[in-house]
N, C-alpha and C positions, 0 to 999 in steps of 0.2 A: 356823176356829171360835173359837180362842182370841182372835184379833184382834177378832171380833165381841163376845165377852164383855167385853173390855177397853175397848171403845169407849164413850165417854160421850155420851149424847144429851141435848139440851136441847129442851124444849117451847116453841114460840113461842105465847105465850098472849095475843097482842094482837088476834086475829081476833074478829069478832062475827058469830054465826050463819052461819059459813062453810058448814055443811052445807045450809042452806036457800037461800043465795044464791050458791053456789059458781060457777055458770055465768054469773051476772050479773057477779060480781067478775072472773071470768076474761076475759070479753068486753071489759069496760071497760079493764082493765089491758093486755090484749093489744093493743087498738086504740091506746092511748096509747103503748105501747112501739114499735109500728110507726111512729107519727107521729114519735116522738123519733128513731128510727133514720133515717128518710127525711129529715127536716128538717135534722138535723145533718150527715148524710152528703152531702146535696146541696151545702151551702155548702162543705164540705171539698173536694168534687169540683171545684166551680167555682174555688176558689183553686188547686187542684192543676193544672188544665188551662190556666189563663190566666197567661201569663208576666208580664203587667203587674201581677199580684197577688202575684208572688214577692218581696214586700218584707217587712221585719221585722214590721210591724204586722199584715199579713194572715197571716203564718206563725204569729204568736202567737194570732191568732183561730182559725186552723185547729187549733192545739194545744189551745186551750180547748174547742172543739167536740168534738174527738176525746176529750178528757177526759170530757165529758158522756156520750159514747157508752159509754165504759168504766164510768163511774159508774153508768149505768142498767143495763148488762149485769151488773154485780155484784149487782144487787138484783132486777130484774124477772123473769128466768127462774126464780129460786127462788120468788118470789111466785106465779107461774103454776103451778108444780108443787104448791105448798101448797094452792092453791084446789081442785085436783083430787084431793088426797090425803085419806085418812080421818083421818090424824093429821099435825099441823103440827109436825114435829120437824127438828132439824139436829144433826149431830155437833158436839161442842165444838170440835174442830180446824177444821172447816169454818166454824163461827161466828166463830172468831178470824181466819180468813183473810178472811171478809167484812168484819169489823171493820177489819182492816188495810187492805184495798182502799178501803173507804168513806172512812176518814179520810185516807189517803194522797192519793187523788184529790181529795177535798174541799179539803184544805190546799194542794194544788198549784195550785188555782185562784187563791188569794191571791198566790202567787208569780208566776203567769203575768200576773195583773192588775198586779202591781208592775213586771214587765218591760215591759208595755204602757205604763205610766205613764212609765217612764224613756225609752222609745222616743219618746213624744209630747213629752216635755220637750226631748230633743235635737233633734227635728224642728222644733219651734216656736221654741225659745229659742236653739239653736245650729245653724241650718240649713246653714251652710257646712261644719261639722265632721261633719254627719250621716253621709255615706258612710264616713268614716274610723272613727268611733266604732261605729256600728251595722253592722259588717261581718258576714260569714258566721260567723266564729269567735265573735264576741260573741253572736250569736243562738243558736248551738249550746250555748255555755256557759250561757246563761240557761235554755234548755230542759232541759238535764241537771240543773242546780241545782234547777229547779222541781219535778222529780219525785224527785230523789235525796234532798234534805234531808228532805222530809216522810216518805219511805219509811223512812229511818234512825230518825227520831224515833218513828214509830208502831210500827216493828218492835220496839223496846225495850219498849214498853208491851204489845204482843201476846205477846212472849216471857215477860214478867213475869206476865201473866195465865195463860199456859199452864202455868206452874210452880206456880201458886197452887192451894190446895185449894178445892173447890166445896162449898157448903152448901145451895145452891138450884139447882133444875134447871128452873124455870119462868121464862122471860124475858118480861117485860111489854112485848112489842113484836112486830112482824111481820118484823123483820130485826135483825141484830146491830150495834147502835151502842154508845154508851158505857153503855147499860143492862146490858151484860155484867158490869160491875163489881158489880151487885146479886147476881150469882150467887156471888161469892167470899165465903168465911167472913170473911177479913180482907184489906183492901187493904194490900199491902206498901208500905214506904217508897219503894221504887223506883218503883212505879206512881204514887204521890202526887206525888213530886218531879218525875218526868218528865212527869206530866200538866200540872203548872204550867209547866215548861220548854217543853213543846210548845205550850201556849196562848200563851205569850209569843213564841216563835220563829216559829210557823207562822201565827199570826193577828194578834196585836197589833202586832208590828214591821212586817210587810208593810203592814197597814192604815195605820199611822202614816206609813210611807214614801210610800204612795200619796197620802194626804191632803196631806202636805207638798209632794210633787211637783206635784200639780194646783193647789195654792194658788199656787205659784211660776209655773206656766203661766198661770193666770188673771190674776195681778198683771201679768206681762209683757205678756200679750195686751191687757189693759185700757189699758196705756200705749202700745200700738202702733196701727197703722192698722186700719181696719174689716175689711180682707181677712184679717188675721192673727186678729182676734177671731172671724170667721166660721169659719175653718179650725179654730181651737181648739174651738169649740162643736160643730162637726160630728164631729170625730174623738174628742173626749174624753167627750162626753155618753153615748154607748153604754157605754163602759167604766165610767163612774160608776154607771150604772143597774144593770149587772151586779154591781158591787161591793156596792151597796146590797142587791141580791137575795140574794147569797151570804152577806152579813153577817147579814141577818135570819134566814136559814135556819140559820146557825150558832148564833145565840141561841136559836132554836126547839129545836134539837137538844140544847143544854145544858139547856134548861128542862124538856123532857119526861123527861130522865133524872133531874132533881132533884125533880120533883113528888112528892107523897106517894103512897103505894101505894093509897090509897082514892080517888084521882083518877078520875073517871068514865071507864070503858073506851072509850066511844064518842068522847069528847073527846080521849083519848090517841091513838086510832086516826086521827082526823082531823088532829091535829097532826103525827103521824108521816108521813101521806100528803103533807102540804105539802112535806116535805123531798125526797121522791122524784118528785113530780109537776111542780111549778111550774118549778124551775130548769132542768132539761134542755129544757123547752119554751120557756122565756123567752129563753135565750141565742140560739138561731137566729132567733127572732122579732126580737129587738133588732138583731142584726148584719145580718140579711137586709133589714130595712127602713131602718135608720138609717145604715148605711155605704153611701155613694153608689155607689162602684165595685162592691161586691158586689151591691147591689140592681140595678144596671144589667145586670150579667152574668146574674143570675137571670132577669130579664125576657127577655133574649135566649134563654136556655136554654128557658124555657117557651114562648116564641113559636115557636122552632124545633121543639119537641116537638109543638106544636099543628098546625103545618104538615105534619109527618110523619104524624100521626094522620088528618088530613083529606085 
């Protein structure tokens, strides 16, 4: 009983007429969540069962899609519960955990895309050294770093927020992103400094590395034969499209947390939904259609499934 009294609850104030449209909201989000799970899981499964896809590039793609599954699972189940609840509330500790997972998984995408960029650079620009450089140990290190560094950065901010005093208990959103800072009476110097450090380390530096790496790839490819240029375009374009997608959503996320409090609620809700809807659906679509080997194995899988059905 004492624990219940000491628990701090935050009201999620970003919903619009949820009592009137709760079942419509629920059906739409539930359908999208199932599509996200099925589309991402299918490609991960295809990469897992086909040994010819057990190469660094495809392992990184599988990690990226697994990341999308975790990213969606961090948000969608809570949305579904809220749609069917009389009050849309969350404990402050659960809110900070959702905040931690949201930004850890979001930031790890930039590191995974940076690993993919380096992999493509070695494959195209140093093909003879590729087996030596991109060995199993290198891949494992890249994967661990991609999740560990963001987790450490975001954990510091989450801990700083947990120790801060709250003056506001209404969050202008439907899940816990950086809008949690609006709940604090005063943002501590720790949160401000590490917010800037996280922005530089987790987003700006990986993006600069990716842009620099792909620039070198395209310069070398342009100077090479037609076959090299074709290989570079086929394997690099999907990664660049995903980079553009996650970068736009990151700008979106920063924007909705910075807009004034009198910003229209409907517009704020639509902007927030962009973050959780498009990207988890966009990644499997891009890699499923644009990566030749994955596309080929998906067609075989669906043809085999159709034969079994009939």
